[in-house]
C-alpha positions in Angstrom: -161.2 -32.1 -85.4 -163.8 -30.2 -84.3 -166.2 -32.9 -84.6 -164.0 -35.3 -82.5 -162.8 -32.7 -79.7 -166.9 -31.7 -79.4 -167.4 -35.8 -79.2 -165.5 -35.9 -76.1 -166.7 -32.7 -74.3 -170.5 -34.2 -74.2 -169.0 -37.4 -73.6 -167.4 -36.2 -70.3 -170.2 -33.4 -69.3 -172.0 -37.2 -69.5 -170.2 -39.3 -67.1 -169.9 -36.4 -64.6 -173.5 -36.0 -64.6 -173.9 -39.8 -64.3 -171.7 -39.6 -60.7 -173.6 -36.8 -60.1 -176.8 -38.6 -59.9 -175.3 -41.3 -58.0 -173.7 -39.7 -55.9 -176.9 -38.1 -54.7 -179.2 -41.2 -55.1 -176.5 -42.4 -52.4 -176.9 -39.9 -50.1 -180.7 -39.7 -50.2 -180.2 -43.5 -49.5 -178.1 -42.9 -46.1 -179.8 -40.3 -45.3 -183.0 -41.9 -45.0 -181.4 -45.1 -43.3 -180.5 -43.0 -40.5 -183.8 -40.9 -39.7 -185.5 -45.3 -39.4 -182.9 -46.0 -37.2 -182.8 -42.9 -34.8 -186.5 -42.3 -34.5 -187.3 -40.8 -30.6 -189.8 -43.7 -28.8 -192.9 -42.7 -27.7 -194.1 -39.6 -26.0 -194.9 -39.8 -22.5 -198.4 -38.3 -23.4 -198.2 -40.9 -26.7 -197.2 -43.8 -23.7 -200.2 -42.1 -21.6 -202.3 -42.9 -24.6 -201.8 -46.2 -24.8 -201.9 -46.8 -21.2 -205.4 -45.5 -21.0 -206.7 -48.1 -24.0 -205.5 -51.4 -22.2 -207.4 -50.0 -18.3 -210.4 -49.1 -20.3 -210.3 -52.9 -22.3 -209.4 -54.3 -18.7 -211.9 -52.2 -17.5 -214.2 -55.4 -16.3 -211.2 -57.0 -14.5 -212.1 -57.8 -10.7 -209.9 -56.0 -7.8 -208.2 -59.4 -7.1 -206.0 -59.0 -9.9 -202.7 -57.5 -8.8 -202.1 -53.6 -9.2 -200.2 -52.0 -11.6 -197.0 -51.2 -10.4 -195.3 -50.0 -13.8 -195.9 -46.5 -12.9 -198.1 -46.2 -16.4 -194.3 -47.5 -18.5 -195.6 -50.6 -20.8 -191.8 -51.8 -21.3 -192.2 -52.7 -17.1 -193.4 -55.7 -16.9 -195.1 -57.1 -13.1 -194.8 -60.2 -12.3 -198.7 -61.3 -10.9 -198.7 -62.6 -6.9 -198.4 -65.5 -6.0 -201.0 -67.8 -5.9 -202.5 -69.0 -2.7 -205.4 -71.2 -1.3 -207.3 -67.9 -0.1 -207.8 -66.5 -3.6 -209.9 -69.7 -4.7 -213.1 -69.6 -3.9 -214.3 -73.7 -3.4 -218.1 -73.5 -3.9 -219.7 -76.8 -2.3 -223.4 -78.1 -2.9 -225.0 -79.7 -0.4 -229.1 -80.1 0.3 -230.2 -80.0 3.5 -231.0 -84.1 3.6 -227.3 -84.5 3.6 -226.3 -81.9 6.3 -225.9 -84.1 9.2 -224.1 -87.0 6.9 -222.2 -86.2 4.5 -221.9 -82.6 4.3 -220.8 -83.3 8.9 -218.0 -85.2 7.6 -216.6 -82.7 5.3 -216.3 -79.6 8.3 -215.2 -82.3 10.6 -212.1 -83.1 8.1 -210.5 -80.8 4.8 -213.7 -77.6 4.9 -212.2 -77.4 8.9 -208.9 -76.2 7.0 -210.4 -74.3 4.3 -213.5 -73.0 6.2 -212.6 -68.7 5.3 -212.3 -69.6 1.3 -215.2 -72.6 1.3 -219.0 -71.8 0.5 -221.8 -74.4 1.2 -224.5 -73.7 -1.0 -227.2 -75.6 0.3 -231.7 -75.5 -0.2 -232.5 -75.8 3.8 -231.8 -73.2 6.6 -230.3 -75.2 9.8 -229.3 -73.2 13.0 -227.2 -76.7 14.2 -225.1 -76.7 11.6 -222.6 -74.5 13.8 -223.5 -76.3 16.9 -221.1 -79.0 18.3 -224.5 -80.7 19.3 -225.0 -81.2 15.1 -221.6 -82.8 14.8 -222.1 -85.1 17.5 -222.1 -88.6 15.9 -219.2 -87.2 13.9 -215.6 -89.0 15.4 -213.7 -85.5 16.4 -210.0 -85.4 14.2 -208.5 -85.5 17.5 -209.5 -89.2 17.2 -207.2 -89.4 15.0 -203.6 -89.4 17.5 -201.2 -87.0 16.1 -201.9 -84.4 18.7 -204.2 -81.9 15.7 -207.1 -80.7 16.9 -210.0 -79.0 14.5 -212.0 -75.7 16.2 -214.9 -75.4 15.5 -216.1 -72.0 14.0 -218.7 -70.5 11.8 -219.1 -72.1 8.3 -219.4 -69.7 5.2 -223.3 -71.2 4.4 -225.0 -69.7 1.4 -228.7 -70.3 1.4 -230.0 -70.4 -2.0 -233.9 -70.3 -1.4 -233.5 -73.4 -4.5 -235.1 -76.9 -4.6 -234.0 -79.8 -2.5 -235.0 -82.3 -5.1 -232.2 -82.9 -7.9 -233.8 -81.9 -10.9 -232.2 -79.6 -13.9 -234.0 -76.2 -12.5 -232.6 -77.0 -8.6 -229.3 -77.9 -10.0 -228.9 -75.4 -12.4 -230.5 -72.9 -9.4 -227.6 -73.7 -6.9 -225.1 -73.4 -9.8 -226.0 -70.0 -10.6 -225.7 -68.8 -7.1 -222.4 -70.7 -6.6 -221.1 -68.3 -9.9 -222.7 -65.0 -8.3 -221.4 -65.8 -5.3 -218.1 -65.7 -6.8 -218.3 -62.9 -9.1 -218.8 -61.0 -5.8 -215.7 -61.9 -4.6 -212.1 -61.3 -5.1 -211.1 -64.9 -5.4 -209.0 -65.6 -8.4 -210.2 -68.8 -8.9 -214.1 -70.3 -8.6 -213.8 -73.9 -7.7 -217.2 -76.4 -7.9 -217.3 -79.7 -5.9 -219.9 -82.2 -4.7 -221.2 -82.6 -1.0 -219.6 -86.4 -1.4 -216.1 -84.8 -2.4 -213.0 -85.3 -0.8 -210.7 -81.8 -1.3 -207.3 -81.7 -1.3 -206.2 -77.9 -1.3 -202.1 -78.7 -1.2 -203.1 -80.6 -4.7 -205.9 -78.0 -5.7 -203.1 -75.3 -5.2 -200.4 -77.0 -6.5 -202.5 -77.6 -9.9 -204.2 -74.6 -10.7 -200.7 -73.1 -9.9 -199.5 -74.5 -12.8 -202.1 -72.5 -15.4 -201.4 -69.0 -16.6 -203.7 -66.9 -13.9 -204.5 -64.7 -17.0 -206.0 -67.0 -19.0 -209.1 -69.0 -20.6 -209.1 -72.0 -17.9 -211.5 -74.3 -17.8 -210.3 -77.7 -15.7 -212.0 -80.9 -14.7 -212.8 -84.3 -15.3 -215.1 -85.2 -17.9 -217.8 -88.4 -16.8 -218.5 -89.7 -21.0 -215.5 -91.0 -23.3 -216.7 -88.5 -25.4 -218.6 -85.1 -26.0 -222.1 -85.0 -25.3 -224.8 -84.2 -27.6 -227.8 -81.9 -26.9 -230.6 -80.3 -28.9 -230.0 -76.4 -28.0 -233.8 -74.2 -28.4 -233.8 -71.7 -30.8 -236.7 -69.3 -31.4 -239.6 -70.3 -33.6 -239.6 -74.2 -31.7 -236.2 -75.1 -33.8 -233.7 -76.6 -32.3 -230.2 -78.0 -33.4 -227.8 -80.2 -33.0 -224.8 -79.5 -30.5 -221.2 -81.3 -28.9 -219.0 -80.2 -26.0 -217.0 -81.6 -23.8 -218.3 -80.7 -19.9 -216.9 -81.1 -16.8 -218.9 -83.2 -13.9 -220.0 -81.9 -10.8 -219.4 -85.5 -9.0 -216.0 -84.8 -9.8 -215.8 -81.3 -9.4 -214.1 -78.4 -11.9 -212.3 -75.5 -11.7 -212.9 -71.7 -13.3 -210.3 -68.7 -13.5 -211.3 -65.7 -13.2 -211.3 -64.0 -16.6 -213.0 -66.9 -18.5 -216.1 -66.2 -15.5 -216.5 -62.8 -16.8 -216.8 -64.0 -20.5 -219.3 -66.1 -19.4 -221.7 -62.9 -17.9 -223.7 -63.0 -20.8 -225.3 -66.4 -20.3 -224.2 -67.2 -16.8 -225.2 -64.3 -14.8 -228.2 -63.8 -12.4 -231.3 -65.5 -14.2 -229.2 -66.3 -16.9 -227.8 -69.6 -16.3 -231.1 -70.8 -15.4 -231.9 -69.5 -19.2 -229.1 -71.5 -20.4 -229.2 -74.3 -18.9 -233.1 -75.1 -20.0 -232.2 -74.3 -23.8 -230.6 -77.1 -23.7 -232.4 -79.1 -21.6 -229.1 -80.5 -19.1 -228.3 -80.1 -15.5 -225.9 -77.1 -14.6 -222.4 -78.5 -15.0 -223.1 -79.7 -19.0 -224.3 -76.0 -19.3 -221.3 -74.9 -17.9 -219.2 -76.7 -20.4 -222.3 -75.7 -23.1 -221.4 -71.8 -22.2 -217.5 -72.4 -22.2 -217.1 -75.0 -25.3 -220.2 -73.8 -27.5 -220.4 -70.0 -26.5 -216.8 -68.8 -26.3 -215.4 -71.5 -28.2 -213.1 -72.6 -25.8 -211.8 -75.7 -25.0 -212.0 -77.8 -21.6 -209.0 -79.5 -20.0 -208.9 -82.4 -19.4 -207.1 -83.5 -16.1 -207.5 -87.0 -14.4 -206.9 -86.0 -10.5 -210.3 -85.5 -10.2 -212.5 -88.1 -9.1 -216.4 -88.9 -9.0 -218.3 -92.1 -8.0 -218.8 -93.0 -11.4 -215.7 -94.4 -12.2 -214.1 -97.1 -10.3 -212.5 -95.4 -7.6 -210.5 -99.0 -6.7 -208.5 -97.8 -9.2 -206.5 -95.6 -7.4 -204.1 -96.3 -5.4 -203.4 -95.3 -1.6 -199.6 -94.4 -2.4 -200.8 -91.4 -5.2 -203.5 -90.2 -2.9 -201.5 -87.2 -2.0 -201.5 -85.7 -6.0 -205.1 -86.1 -6.4 -207.1 -83.4 -6.5 -210.7 -84.9 -5.4 -211.8 -88.1 -4.6 -215.3 -89.4 -4.0 -217.6 -92.1 -2.7 -220.6 -93.6 -3.7 -222.4 -96.0 -5.2 -221.7 -97.8 -8.5 -223.1 -100.5 -10.0 -225.0 -101.6 -7.2 -221.5 -101.8 -5.2 -220.2 -99.2 -3.1 -217.6 -97.6 -4.8 -214.2 -95.8 -2.5 -211.1 -95.8 -2.4 -209.4 -98.1 -0.1 -207.9 -96.8 3.0 -206.5 -98.9 5.9 -207.0 -96.9 9.2 -208.9 -96.7 12.7 -212.3 -95.5 11.7 -215.2 -98.1 10.9 -217.7 -97.8 8.5 -220.3 -96.9 11.0 -218.3 -94.1 11.9 -217.6 -93.4 8.7 -220.2 -94.4 6.1 -218.2 -93.1 3.2 -215.1 -95.7 3.9 -213.1 -92.6 2.9 -213.2 -89.0 4.4 -212.0 -89.6 8.1 -209.3 -92.3 6.9 -207.5 -89.8 4.1 -208.2 -86.8 6.4 -205.8 -89.1 9.0 -204.2 -90.3 6.2 -202.8 -86.7 5.6 -202.1 -86.3 9.1 -199.7 -88.5 9.6 -197.8 -88.0 6.8 -197.4 -84.5 7.0 -196.7 -85.3 11.0 -193.5 -87.0 9.5 
């Protein structure tokens, strides 16, 4: 009898102990869950410290970027300012022997609309460039007969001191000057074109506005149907084969500010020419090499850029307003240009393109 009572008491004690353990475990789990759910937000000092770290990481950015108006609060997102034409640094590469022919046409047409942010890089000092006498042989745009006259103000001329030939060294010298000129500016985009390019500013702005303004963007059109193959010169007179895409300078290309800043170790100052000599290729190839091989960033292929190295007769007149750049020249021993009907003869406009396209755009704008 006594043994049965003892067993019952022991059993009750065990059951009671078990319930106490279960209850205590439940309380501990509930308490831990509550603590996690009510953790306070980081203190102001912690947020300030994080903001300072971001600022230090981003300290190399130029003043052209929108000012942070979040008051140091990482939870407030500031929308970048809308891109405008004045945010684009347009670099035109030319040479002294083309001042009175190719360049004169550009000054009378699209550059007259973008002169404040278009920079002409040449190799020859030319005091006549800004004079009326210089452009006497070029028909004035009021000849379009649409009541629009172009004021002849001063232009942004940069005499680079580079050689006037078409060698790898001369071309890379000018591209280096263009790059350094952009980096010293407050612009958000760098765009390079040649003196035989017609630039459509509205289409250029529309294209660049479609990209993330804080992204790494290299956009243009290749002249080849596959990546170029080059031999990179290494130490000890060794070489290695490299392959990469590049945007042909004859069609024009653009770089975002953020990507241009990442190119500094290989493009700033004399380093661009040094990089060019390592692959023994001209300026536009060097840009592609730096972006794709050194930085590992892919080029964006865009069909809206055009050079004289393609059949320009395939570009239809109705699509002209959407094209970013157009060109003209000799291709396969024939004049290669877009067919645009207009009042200017080939004697007045040897390019068979620039003046008629500009008047075509003015006419459509007026409508």
